[in-house]
C-alpha positions as CSV (number, residue, x, y, z in Angstrom):
1,X,3.0,-0.1,6.9
2,X,0.9,-1.1,9.8
3,X,-2.3,-3.0,9.2
4,X,-3.9,-0.9,12.0
5,X,-4.1,2.0,9.6
6,X,-7.1,1.5,7.3
7,X,-6.9,2.3,3.7
8,X,-8.5,5.4,2.2
9,X,-10.9,3.1,0.3
10,X,-12.0,1.4,3.6
11,X,-12.5,4.8,5.3
12,X,-14.7,6.0,2.4
13,X,-16.6,2.8,2.3
14,X,-17.5,3.0,6.0
15,X,-18.5,6.6,5.7
16,X,-20.6,6.1,2.6
17,X,-22.3,3.1,4.2
18,X,-22.9,5.1,7.4
19,X,-24.5,8.0,5.6
20,X,-26.5,5.6,3.3
21,X,-28.0,3.9,6.3
22,X,-28.7,7.2,7.9
23,X,-30.4,8.3,4.7
24,X,-32.5,5.1,4.7
25,X,-33.6,5.7,8.2
26,X,-34.6,9.3,7.4
27,X,-36.4,8.2,4.3
28,X,-38.2,5.5,6.3
29,X,-39.3,8.2,8.7
30,X,-40.6,10.3,5.8
31,X,-42.4,7.3,4.2
32,X,-43.9,6.4,7.6
33,X,-45.2,9.9,8.1
34,X,-46.4,10.2,4.6
35,X,-48.0,6.8,4.2
36,X,-48.7,5.1,7.5
37,X,-50.5,8.0,9.0
38,X,-52.1,9.1,5.7
39,X,-55.2,6.8,5.5
40,X,-56.1,8.0,2.0
41,X,-52.7,7.1,0.6
42,X,-52.7,3.8,2.4
43,X,-56.2,3.0,1.0
44,X,-55.0,3.8,-2.5
45,X,-52.0,1.5,-2.1
46,X,-54.2,-1.2,-0.6
47,X,-56.5,-1.2,-3.6
48,X,-53.6,-1.1,-6.1
49,X,-51.6,-4.0,-4.6
50,X,-54.6,-6.2,-3.6
51,X,-56.2,-5.9,-7.1
52,X,-52.9,-6.7,-8.7
53,X,-52.5,-9.8,-6.6
54,X,-56.1,-10.9,-7.5
55,X,-55.6,-10.2,-11.2
56,X,-52.5,-12.5,-11.3
57,X,-54.9,-15.5,-11.2
58,X,-56.5,-14.6,-14.6
59,X,-55.4,-16.8,-17.5
60,X,-56.8,-16.8,-21.1
61,X,-56.8,-20.0,-23.1
62,X,-58.1,-19.3,-26.6
63,X,-61.5,-17.8,-26.2
64,X,-62.1,-19.1,-22.6
65,X,-61.1,-17.2,-19.5
66,X,-60.0,-19.2,-16.5
67,X,-59.3,-18.1,-13.0
68,X,-57.3,-19.6,-10.1
69,X,-57.1,-17.8,-6.8
70,X,-53.4,-17.0,-6.2
71,X,-51.8,-18.4,-3.0
72,X,-50.9,-15.0,-1.7
73,X,-54.6,-14.0,-1.3
74,X,-56.2,-17.5,-0.9
75,X,-56.5,-17.2,2.8
76,X,-58.5,-14.0,2.5
77,X,-60.8,-14.8,-0.4
78,X,-61.3,-18.6,-0.4
79,X,-64.4,-18.2,1.8
80,X,-66.8,-15.5,2.8
81,X,-67.0,-13.7,6.2
82,X,-63.2,-13.1,6.4
83,X,-63.5,-9.4,6.4
84,X,-62.4,-9.2,2.7
85,X,-64.5,-9.5,-0.5
86,X,-63.6,-9.4,-4.1
87,X,-65.2,-9.5,-7.5
88,X,-63.7,-9.9,-11.0
89,X,-65.7,-9.0,-14.2
90,X,-64.7,-9.0,-17.8
91,X,-65.5,-6.2,-20.3
92,X,-69.1,-7.5,-20.9
93,X,-69.8,-7.6,-17.1
94,X,-69.7,-11.4,-16.8
95,X,-68.3,-12.7,-13.5
96,X,-64.9,-14.3,-13.6
97,X,-64.6,-14.6,-9.8
98,X,-66.6,-13.6,-6.8
99,X,-66.2,-13.8,-3.1
100,X,-69.0,-11.7,-1.7
101,X,-71.3,-11.6,1.3
102,X,-74.8,-10.3,1.4
103,X,-73.7,-6.7,1.3
104,X,-71.6,-7.1,-1.9
105,X,-74.0,-5.3,-4.2
106,X,-74.2,-2.4,-1.7
107,X,-70.4,-2.0,-1.7
108,X,-69.4,-2.4,-5.3
109,X,-70.5,-0.4,-8.3
110,X,-73.6,-1.7,-10.1
111,X,-73.0,-4.3,-12.8
112,X,-74.5,-2.0,-15.5
113,X,-72.1,0.8,-14.7
114,X,-69.0,1.0,-16.8
115,X,-66.3,1.5,-14.1
116,X,-63.3,3.8,-14.5
117,X,-59.8,2.4,-14.6
118,X,-59.4,3.1,-10.9
119,X,-61.9,4.0,-8.2
120,X,-61.9,4.2,-4.4
121,X,-64.4,5.0,-1.7
122,X,-63.8,5.1,2.0
123,X,-66.6,3.5,4.1
124,X,-65.3,4.9,7.4
125,X,-62.5,7.4,8.1
126,X,-59.5,6.5,10.1
127,X,-57.9,3.1,10.9
128,X,-58.5,0.2,10.7
129,X,-59.3,0.5,7.1
130,X,-62.9,0.2,5.8
131,X,-63.0,0.8,2.1
132,X,-64.1,-0.4,-1.3
133,X,-62.4,0.2,-4.6
134,X,-61.5,-1.3,-8.0
135,X,-59.0,-1.2,-10.8
136,X,-59.1,-2.2,-14.5
137,X,-56.5,-4.5,-16.1
138,X,-55.7,-5.3,-19.7
139,X,-54.9,-9.0,-20.0
140,X,-54.5,-10.6,-23.4
141,X,-56.2,-7.6,-25.1
142,X,-59.2,-8.1,-22.8
143,X,-60.3,-5.7,-20.1
144,X,-61.0,-7.0,-16.6
145,X,-62.2,-5.0,-13.6
146,X,-61.1,-6.2,-10.2
147,X,-63.1,-4.9,-7.2
148,X,-62.1,-5.3,-3.6
149,X,-63.5,-4.3,-0.2
150,X,-62.5,-4.7,3.4
151,X,-64.1,-3.9,6.7
152,X,-61.6,-3.2,9.6
153,X,-58.8,-5.1,7.8
154,X,-58.7,-8.0,10.3
155,X,-55.5,-9.5,8.8
156,X,-53.7,-6.2,9.0
157,X,-52.9,-6.3,5.2
158,X,-52.2,-2.6,5.4
159,X,-48.9,-3.3,7.2
160,X,-47.7,-5.6,4.4
161,X,-48.9,-3.0,1.9
162,X,-46.8,-0.4,3.8
163,X,-43.7,-2.6,4.0
164,X,-44.0,-3.7,0.4
165,X,-44.0,0.0,-0.5
166,X,-40.9,0.6,1.6
167,X,-39.0,-2.4,0.1
168,X,-40.0,-1.6,-3.5
169,X,-39.6,2.1,-3.5
170,X,-36.9,2.7,-0.9
171,X,-34.7,-0.3,0.1
172,X,-34.3,-1.8,-3.3
173,X,-33.5,1.5,-5.2
174,X,-31.3,2.8,-2.4
175,X,-29.4,-0.5,-2.1
176,X,-28.7,-0.5,-5.9
177,X,-27.7,3.2,-5.6
178,X,-25.4,2.4,-2.7
179,X,-23.7,-0.4,-4.6
180,X,-23.2,1.8,-7.6
181,X,-21.9,4.7,-5.4
182,X,-19.6,2.5,-3.5
183,X,-18.2,0.9,-6.7
184,X,-17.8,4.2,-8.4
185,X,-16.2,5.7,-5.3
186,X,-13.7,2.9,-4.8
187,X,-12.8,2.9,-8.5
188,X,-12.4,6.6,-8.5
189,X,-10.3,6.5,-5.3
190,X,-8.1,3.7,-6.7
191,X,-7.5,5.7,-9.9
192,X,-7.0,8.9,-8.0
193,X,-4.5,7.3,-5.7
194,X,-2.3,5.9,-8.4
195,X,-0.1,9.0,-8.5
196,X,0.1,8.9,-4.7
197,X,1.2,5.3,-4.8
198,X,3.7,6.1,-7.5
199,X,5.0,9.1,-5.5
200,X,5.3,6.8,-2.4
201,X,7.3,4.2,-4.3
202,X,9.5,6.9,-5.7
203,X,10.0,8.5,-2.3
204,X,10.9,5.0,-0.9
205,X,13.6,4.6,-3.5
206,X,15.1,8.0,-3.0
207,X,18.7,7.8,-1.8
208,X,19.3,10.6,0.8
209,X,23.0,10.3,0.1
210,X,22.5,11.1,-3.6
211,X,22.1,14.8,-4.3
212,X,20.4,14.1,-7.6
213,X,17.6,12.0,-6.1
214,X,14.2,13.7,-6.2
215,X,10.6,13.1,-6.9
216,X,9.4,13.7,-10.4
217,X,6.0,15.4,-10.1
218,X,5.3,15.8,-13.8
219,X,1.7,14.6,-14.6
220,X,0.7,14.4,-10.9
221,X,-2.5,16.0,-9.6
222,X,-1.9,19.4,-8.0
223,X,-2.3,18.1,-4.4
224,X,0.1,15.2,-4.9
225,X,2.6,17.5,-6.8
226,X,2.6,19.9,-3.9
227,X,3.5,16.9,-1.6
228,X,6.3,15.9,-4.0
229,X,7.7,19.4,-4.1
230,X,7.7,19.5,-0.3
231,X,9.6,16.2,-0.1
232,X,12.1,17.4,-2.7
233,X,12.7,20.6,-0.6
234,X,13.2,18.4,2.5
235,X,15.9,16.3,0.6
236,X,17.5,19.5,-0.6
237,X,17.8,20.6,3.0
238,X,19.4,17.3,3.8
239,X,21.8,17.8,1.0
240,X,22.7,21.2,2.3
241,X,23.4,19.7,5.8
242,X,25.6,17.0,4.2
243,X,27.5,19.7,2.4
244,X,28.0,21.8,5.5
245,X,29.1,18.7,7.4
246,X,31.7,18.0,4.6
247,X,33.0,21.6,5.0
248,X,33.1,21.3,8.7
249,X,35.1,18.0,8.8
250,X,37.4,19.3,6.1
251,X,38.1,22.4,8.2
252,X,38.8,20.4,11.3
253,X,41.2,18.1,9.4
254,X,43.0,21.1,8.0
255,X,43.3,22.9,11.4
256,X,44.6,19.7,13.1
257,X,47.0,18.7,10.3
258,X,48.9,22.0,10.4
259,X,50.0,21.9,14.1
260,X,50.7,18.2,13.9
261,X,53.0,18.9,10.9
262,X,54.7,21.7,12.8
263,X,55.3,19.4,15.8
264,X,56.8,16.7,13.5
265,X,59.2,19.2,12.1
266,X,60.3,20.3,15.5
267,X,60.8,16.7,16.6
268,X,62.9,16.1,13.5
269,X,65.4,18.7,14.8
270,X,65.8,16.8,18.1
271,X,68.5,14.1,18.1
272,X,67.3,11.9,20.9
273,X,65.7,8.4,21.0
274,X,62.7,9.7,22.9
275,X,62.1,12.1,20.0
276,X,62.0,9.2,17.6
277,X,59.4,7.5,19.8
278,X,57.4,10.7,19.9
279,X,57.6,10.9,16.1
280,X,56.2,7.4,15.8
281,X,53.4,8.3,18.2
282,X,52.7,11.5,16.2
283,X,52.5,9.5,13.0
284,X,49.9,7.2,14.6
285,X,48.0,10.3,15.7
286,X,48.1,11.8,12.2
287,X,46.9,8.5,10.8
288,X,44.1,8.4,13.5
289,X,43.0,12.0,12.7
290,X,42.9,11.1,9.0
291,X,40.8,8.0,9.6
292,X,38.4,9.9,11.9
293,X,38.0,12.6,9.3
294,X,37.4,10.0,6.6
295,X,34.8,8.3,8.7
296,X,33.0,11.6,9.2
297,X,33.0,12.4,5.5
298,X,31.5,9.0,4.7
299,X,28.4,10.0,6.7
300,X,27.8,12.8,4.2
301,X,28.8,10.8,1.1
302,X,26.9,11.6,-2.1
303,X,25.8,8.5,-4.0
304,X,25.5,10.7,-7.1
305,X,29.2,10.2,-7.9
306,X,28.8,6.5,-8.4
307,X,30.0,5.3,-11.8
308,X,30.6,2.0,-13.7
309,X,34.0,0.5,-12.7
310,X,35.9,-2.7,-13.2
311,X,36.5,-4.2,-9.8
312,X,39.3,-6.3,-11.1
313,X,41.2,-3.5,-12.7
314,X,40.7,-1.2,-9.7
315,X,42.0,-3.8,-7.3
316,X,45.0,-4.6,-9.5
317,X,46.0,-0.9,-9.6
318,X,45.8,-0.7,-5.7
319,X,47.9,-3.8,-5.3
320,X,50.5,-2.5,-7.8
321,X,50.8,0.8,-5.9
322,X,51.1,-0.9,-2.5
323,X,53.5,-3.7,-3.6
324,X,56.8,-1.7,-3.0
325,X,55.7,-0.5,0.4
326,X,54.6,-4.1,1.4
327,X,58.0,-5.5,0.3
328,X,59.8,-2.8,2.4
329,X,58.1,-4.2,5.4
330,X,59.3,-7.7,4.7
331,X,55.9,-9.0,3.5
332,X,54.8,-10.5,0.3
333,X,51.7,-9.4,-1.7
334,X,49.9,-11.5,-4.3
335,X,46.9,-10.5,-6.5
336,X,44.6,-13.5,-7.4
337,X,41.6,-12.5,-9.5
338,X,38.8,-15.1,-9.8
339,X,37.2,-13.4,-12.8
340,X,38.6,-11.5,-15.8
341,X,36.4,-8.5,-15.4
342,X,33.7,-7.5,-12.8
343,X,31.6,-4.5,-13.8
344,X,29.8,-2.8,-10.9
345,X,28.7,0.7,-10.0
346,X,30.5,2.4,-7.2
347,X,32.9,5.1,-6.0
348,X,36.4,4.2,-7.2
349,X,38.2,6.3,-4.6
350,X,36.3,4.7,-1.7
351,X,36.8,1.2,-2.9
352,X,40.5,1.9,-3.3
353,X,40.6,3.3,0.2
354,X,38.9,0.2,1.5
355,X,41.3,-2.2,-0.1
356,X,44.3,-0.1,0.8
357,X,43.1,0.0,4.4
358,X,42.8,-3.8,4.6
359,X,46.2,-4.4,3.0
360,X,48.0,-1.8,5.2
361,X,46.4,-3.2,8.4
362,X,47.5,-6.7,7.3
363,X,51.0,-5.4,7.0
364,X,51.0,-3.5,10.3
365,X,49.4,-6.2,12.5
366,X,51.0,-9.5,11.3
367,X,54.6,-10.8,11.8
368,X,57.3,-10.3,9.2
369,X,57.3,-12.7,6.4
370,X,53.5,-12.9,6.2
371,X,52.0,-13.6,2.7
372,X,49.1,-11.2,1.9
373,X,46.8,-12.4,-0.9
374,X,44.1,-10.2,-2.5
375,X,41.3,-12.2,-4.1
376,X,38.7,-10.4,-6.4
377,X,35.4,-12.0,-7.4
378,X,32.5,-10.9,-9.4
379,X,31.2,-8.6,-6.6
380,X,33.6,-9.1,-3.7
381,X,37.2,-8.4,-2.5
382,X,38.9,-10.7,-0.1
383,X,42.2,-10.0,1.7
384,X,43.9,-12.9,3.5
385,X,47.1,-12.8,5.6
386,X,49.0,-16.2,5.8
387,X,51.9,-16.6,8.1
388,X,53.8,-19.6,9.4
389,X,52.7,-21.2,12.6
390,X,49.2,-21.9,14.0
391,X,47.5,-19.4,16.3
392,X,44.4,-19.7,18.4
393,X,41.3,-18.5,16.5
394,X,39.8,-16.8,19.6
395,X,42.8,-14.6,20.4
396,X,43.6,-14.1,16.8
397,X,40.2,-12.6,15.9
398,X,40.0,-10.4,18.9
399,X,43.5,-8.9,18.7
400,X,43.3,-8.2,15.0
401,X,39.9,-6.6,15.3
402,X,40.9,-4.3,18.1
403,X,44.1,-3.3,16.3
404,X,42.2,-2.2,13.2
405,X,40.2,0.3,15.2
406,X,38.6,3.1,13.1
407,X,40.2,1.7,10.0
408,X,37.9,-1.4,10.1
409,X,34.9,0.9,10.7
410,X,35.9,2.9,7.6
411,X,36.0,-0.3,5.5
412,X,32.7,-1.4,6.9
413,X,31.1,2.0,6.2
414,X,32.4,2.0,2.6
415,X,30.9,-1.5,2.1
416,X,27.6,-0.3,3.5
417,X,27.5,2.7,1.2
418,X,27.8,0.3,-1.7
419,X,24.9,-1.8,-0.4
420,X,27.3,-4.5,0.9
421,X,28.9,-5.8,4.1
422,X,32.3,-6.5,5.5
423,X,32.8,-10.0,7.0
424,X,35.7,-11.1,9.2
425,X,36.9,-14.6,9.8
426,X,40.0,-16.5,10.8
427,X,41.8,-19.5,9.4
428,X,44.5,-21.8,10.9
429,X,47.2,-19.6,9.4
430,X,45.8,-16.1,9.5
431,X,42.8,-13.7,9.0
432,X,40.3,-13.1,6.3
433,X,38.5,-9.9,5.5
434,X,35.9,-9.9,2.7
435,X,33.9,-7.0,1.3
436,X,30.8,-8.2,-0.5
437,X,29.0,-5.6,-2.7
438,X,25.3,-5.6,-3.4
439,X,25.5,-5.2,-7.2
440,X,25.4,-8.5,-9.2
441,X,27.7,-7.5,-12.1
442,X,28.1,-9.2,-15.4
443,X,31.6,-10.8,-15.4
444,X,33.8,-12.9,-17.5
445,X,35.4,-16.0,-15.8
446,X,39.1,-15.7,-15.4
447,X,41.2,-18.4,-17.0
448,X,44.9,-18.8,-16.3
449,X,46.8,-18.9,-19.5
């Protein structure tokens, strides 16, 4: 799978992040229109936040009240004539802190008036702000009233008030919500895609050459089950094509064999040396057609017929059947198992054909008196031909490979169908063909008694 294709989780993450940022921008526009251009709302926020900063400096030690101007507001209230004034009183009206100019008494509520928990009065409409207001706080079971006032807001505190509101009431909540939504989405997607990954793994392991292979869609979500059903239908159509190809090749083989058999009968009635040569050529043609048909059938082979077999026993039976024919052609045949048993899964008929093909080709394409040895290992079959005299490896390999023709392709295809490979090599005295199968069977080492 290419890394250029993003995962579904990555796609959803990008889209959620995009729409979350878009929502933040829209929300910021709404807050800007509702707060920044709403002087009354900004004035309220100014009084709330500024009085809260000033009240943070109140400490109670036993019966005494102490006050230290917080660093966040020290620059505005450490001296007078800065454009900002403040006053803090306890419940009895006693001053805890005061930073006032000569107009303080005119701006704040009189000392003998019991102030409400929150009050606000605009000194001049519009911006920059000109206001006075106060707020009551309960600290250590004592009530304190913090009054503030500003004329023209020279330090533009209203901007920090606005952005503080944006951060506290928009960025922080929406960021937390974004993290939760992303986490929940990715978790949900991961859980929802489990059946899809399982179906993909199952589809990857489907053998198109096995008519019984299909996707099991039990327990899958409806959408994934629909995909699995579609895949099964596709493989069913492949199976139908394989079956029709089998029928087609069988029909061709049958139609060709009949006239060839008739031709051989006619040639048998002719008493002439040229007729005998024609019969030999016809036999080669019959064998060629049979090999061509076999190769075509292998392309539509069904892995569903695989079964557990003993490779040693199967090879032994083939050698036993071929031995008389090999001896008639003045060759010797030896069976040399390397293990006692070798259990694998495969198609017995195909493996027999492969071994038979190698032995027959060794007989046809080696000089008389050649010793043919069949070795069988835990998951391999090796056929060696050994004859007297040393031959050149280069010529030996080429001539033998060309003479095998389609027969060698059939053996290689059978090995491939069993997940294996056919290897060819030469020695100083002959040729070696080895079929290695993919299965790693359990075997019992062979001991010569």
